[in-house]
N, C-alpha and C positions, 0 to 999 in steps of 0.2 A: 663663719657661718653667719653668727649674729649680725655681722657687719653688713653684710650681703643682705639679712632679711630688711635690716633697716632701711638700706639704698633702694632697695625694691618697694619696699612700702611709701618711702619719700616720691619716687618716680611716679609710682602709682597714683599719689595724692595731687601732686602735679600735674598730671595729666587732666585729671578733673576740674581744676579751677577754672578753664576757659568756659567750660561747659555751663558756668554758672554767672557768667555777664549777663545782664539784662540791658535789653537795649532801652535809649531814652525813647520816651514817649515823641510821636511825631507832632510838630506844630503848625505846619504849613505854612510858618510866615515867609514873606516876603519884603525884599527892600522896600522901603517906607510902608508898613504896615504899622498898626498901632502893637506896641508890647501887651501881652496879659498882664493884669492886673496881680501883685503880689504885694505881702507885706514881711516886713524883717524888723527884726529886734536892732535896737540902733547902740553904738558903743556906752553911750551915755546912760543907758537903761531906762532913760523916760519914756516918752511916746515912742511908739513902734513907726517905722517909716512905710507908709502905703503909697504904692506907685501912684495910685489913680487920684491923689491929693497935690500930685508934682504937675500935672498937666499945664501946659504952658511954659515950666521952666527946663532949663537943661539938667539932665540929670547923667553922671556919671557911676556906674556901678564896679567896685574894686574887690577883687576877691583874692586874698592872699590866705590860700591853704597851708597849714602850720607855721603860720607867723607867728604865733605865741606861746610855740609848743616845746621850745626849748631843743628841739632836735632837727 
């Protein structure tokens, strides 16, 4: 009986997860549009990277989720 209660609770909790997804903001960007400005910390930790300061240069942004997490 206890196992069934736990299983029912987990199923109910899992059914609520999709309701918590938040839609990303709409940017309305088209091919060729200028990217919005942003600032990021660098891996060196010195000066922050600001996109607007790179105008006229080629910028490649690489994102590696969980790259340094060990899992």
